[in-house]
TORMAR-244873 format. One record per residue (C-alpha): residue in one letter; x negated, y, z negated; residue number from 1. Coordinates in pm, whole numbers, always signed. Example, Ala and Ser with C-alpha at 12.3 -4.5 7.8 and 13.67 -1.06 7.14 Angstrom:
2
  type      px      py      pz  seq
     A   -1230    -450    -780    1
     S   -1367    -106    -714    2
This chain:
185
  type      px      py      pz  seq
     M    +218   -9309  -14611    1
     H    +428   -9010  -14655    2
     D    +329   -8738  -14880    3
     H    +664   -8630  -15037    4
     A    +528   -8347  -15223    5
     H    +455   -8172  -14874    6
     A    +720   -8361  -14666    7
     P    +981   -8167  -14469    8
     L   +1319   -8136  -14636    9
     L   +1458   -8400  -14419   10
     H   +1374   -8553  -14088   11
     I   +1642   -8534  -13843   12
     V   +1609   -8804  -13574   13
     L   +1793   -8778  -13241   14
     I   +1779   -9111  -13042   15
     H   +1814   -9049  -12668   16
     P   +2005   -8704  -12688   17
     E   +2174   -8629  -12363   18
     I   +2297   -8272  -12389   19
     P   +2022   -7977  -12408   20
     N   +2264   -7751  -12592   21
     N   +2304   -7979  -12883   22
     T   +1938   -8032  -12932   23
     G   +1873   -7663  -12917   24
     N   +2139   -7608  -13172   25
     I   +2001   -7907  -13399   26
     G   +1660   -7725  -13354   27
     R   +1779   -7424  -13490   28
     T   +1937   -7591  -13803   29
     A   +1608   -7788  -13857   30
     A   +1407   -7470  -13854   31
     A   +1670   -7285  -14087   32
     L   +1637   -7571  -14336   33
     G   +1273   -7666  -14311   34
     C   +1328   -8006  -14161   35
     R   +1135   -8181  -13897   36
     L   +1325   -8272  -13568   37
     H   +1244   -8595  -13417   38
     V   +1342   -8635  -13036   39
     V   +1329   -9004  -12920   40
     H   +1290   -9060  -12556   41
     P   +1432   -9138  -12303   42
     I   +1645   -8811  -12300   43
     G   +1889   -8661  -12062   44
     F   +1698   -8317  -12019   45
     E   +1381   -8168  -11990   46
     M   +1206   -8025  -12287   47
     D    +921   -7849  -12122   48
     E    +845   -7485  -12198   49
     K   +1003   -7373  -11868   50
     A   +1330   -7555  -11955   51
     R   +1324   -7393  -12309   52
     R   +1286   -7044  -12155   53
     R   +1578   -7112  -11920   54
     A   +1795   -7195  -12200   55
     S   +1697   -6884  -12389   56
     L   +1550   -7105  -12690   57
     D   +1315   -6815  -12804   58
     Y   +1313   -6952  -13156   59
     W   +1174   -7292  -13044   60
     H    +826   -7208  -13173   61
     L    +981   -7211  -13510   62
     V   +1109   -7577  -13483   63
     D    +891   -7846  -13624   64
     C    +960   -8083  -13337   65
     V    +799   -8413  -13275   66
     E    +885   -8612  -12951   67
     H    +854   -8979  -12941   68
     A    +794   -9161  -12610   69
     S   +1031   -9437  -12738   70
     F   +1216   -9583  -13045   71
     E    +918   -9814  -13102   72
     A    +663   -9531  -13089   73
     F    +865   -9347  -13339   74
     V    +914   -9626  -13578   75
     H    +529   -9688  -13568   76
     S    +420   -9324  -13604   77
     E    +669   -9279  -13907   78
     H    +549   -9594  -14069   79
     L    +919   -9723  -14069   80
     E    +847  -10075  -13992   81
     P   +1048  -10335  -14219   82
     R    +717  -10447  -14379   83
     D    +667  -10074  -14505   84
     V    +821  -10137  -14844   85
     E    +783   -9978  -15184   86
     T    +546  -10155  -15391   87
     R    +475  -10130  -15778   88
     D    +144  -10098  -15902   89
     S    +133  -10375  -16182   90
     E    -166  -10221  -16359   91
     H     +23   -9900  -16424   92
     E    +372   -9982  -16550   93
     G    +643   -9817  -16346   94
     A    +381   -9651  -16105   95
     T    +476   -9664  -15723   96
     R    +184   -9670  -15465   97
     A    +406   -9606  -15176   98
     V    +732   -9425  -15184   99
     R    +953   -9553  -14914  100
     P   +1179   -9293  -14753  101
     Q   +1539   -9360  -14694  102
     V   +1668   -9396  -14350  103
     W   +2062   -9284  -14310  104
     L   +2230   -9396  -13987  105
     F   +2531   -9173  -13900  106
     S   +2796   -9339  -13695  107
     S   +3177   -9278  -13645  108
     H   +3227   -9674  -13691  109
     A   +3078   -9665  -14060  110
     S   +3298   -9659  -14351  111
     R   +3085   -9521  -14612  112
     P   +3136   -9126  -14632  113
     Y   +2796   -8911  -14620  114
     F   +2879   -8743  -14944  115
     S   +2861   -9072  -15134  116
     A   +2478   -9106  -15037  117
     T   +2210   -8978  -15245  118
     F   +1954   -8784  -15021  119
     S   +1598   -8722  -15137  120
     R   +1311   -8506  -14971  121
     G   +1177   -8668  -14697  122
     D   +1461   -8899  -14597  123
     Y   +1560   -8964  -14234  124
     L   +1899   -8863  -14090  125
     V   +1929   -9090  -13760  126
     F   +2197   -8983  -13490  127
     G   +2276   -9151  -13173  128
     K   +2328   -9010  -12842  129
     E   +2630   -8812  -12773  130
     S   +2826   -9060  -12527  131
     T   +2778   -9381  -12714  132
     G   +2621   -9297  -13064  133
     L   +2359   -9537  -13202  134
     D   +2315   -9857  -13024  135
     A   +2333  -10218  -13188  136
     A   +1948  -10275  -13164  137
     T   +1882   -9958  -13354  138
     E   +2143  -10038  -13629  139
     E   +2021  -10393  -13647  140
     F   +1654  -10279  -13678  141
     F   +1719  -10053  -13979  142
     K   +1953  -10335  -14128  143
     R   +1653  -10555  -14133  144
     R   +1439  -10273  -14309  145
     D   +1697  -10213  -14582  146
     T   +1885  -10440  -14799  147
     T   +2179  -10187  -14858  148
     D   +2403  -10034  -14602  149
     H   +2254   -9693  -14497  150
     R   +2533   -9639  -14233  151
     L   +2706   -9330  -14305  152
     T   +3022   -9146  -14159  153
     I   +3163   -8794  -14161  154
     P   +3542   -8834  -14231  155
     M   +3780   -8699  -13987  156
     P   +4109   -8722  -14162  157
     G   +4278   -8486  -13943  158
     S   +4364   -8677  -13633  159
     T   +4296   -9018  -13496  160
     A   +4279   -8907  -13152  161
     I   +3938   -8740  -13236  162
     R   +3677   -9024  -13189  163
     S   +3363   -8798  -13308  164
     L   +3241   -8489  -13400  165
     N   +3015   -8286  -13181  166
     L   +2642   -8406  -13250  167
     A   +2511   -8066  -13345  168
     T   +2812   -8028  -13584  169
     A   +2746   -8363  -13742  170
     V   +2394   -8292  -13791  171
     A   +2454   -7956  -13959  172
     I   +2699   -8106  -14206  173
     A   +2467   -8402  -14292  174
     S   +2163   -8189  -14320  175
     Y   +2325   -7918  -14530  176
     E   +2462   -8190  -14749  177
     G   +2100   -8302  -14807  178
     Y   +1974   -7955  -14871  179
     R   +2266   -7920  -15140  180
     Q   +2153   -8228  -15320  181
     I   +1786   -8205  -15285  182
     T   +1774   -7828  -15392  183
     R   +2086   -7866  -15632  184
     V   +2234   -7562  -15514  185
């Protein structure tokens, strides 16, 4: 189970990222905010030390990054299976034995704006790959886990010709909103 007293501010989850510069920028954001970055394979680039040096990611040692071999490995290691539910301890009225982190899915196809969500320390912000976003199977998996709609969007009222924001930009917007809410800045 997750110890929320010592949990990262937020968990930033990249499902199959394709562009190394985006992941590098997201890593910098994660380090700046005290978030944990989860990179779920397969990915479209190398993340070994040689590739990081070549990309001038001299700050990468500051990034709390966990790589997962697959979506299933990520779900299992983070205890996010649908059966992982919050339970109340009937002997101690109102006491909770296991706190269930929220999993927020970011999609340009969602209708709920990100600023309507209530973020808590240790929540997961999940983003899909740059070319196609989150796949239907990932969205369906988390729909089975949660009874409420946790799909969020970042509104883009300026132009209907823009189909999505850059992934690193979207992660920064969502992460800093989480920081604002959690720290009440």
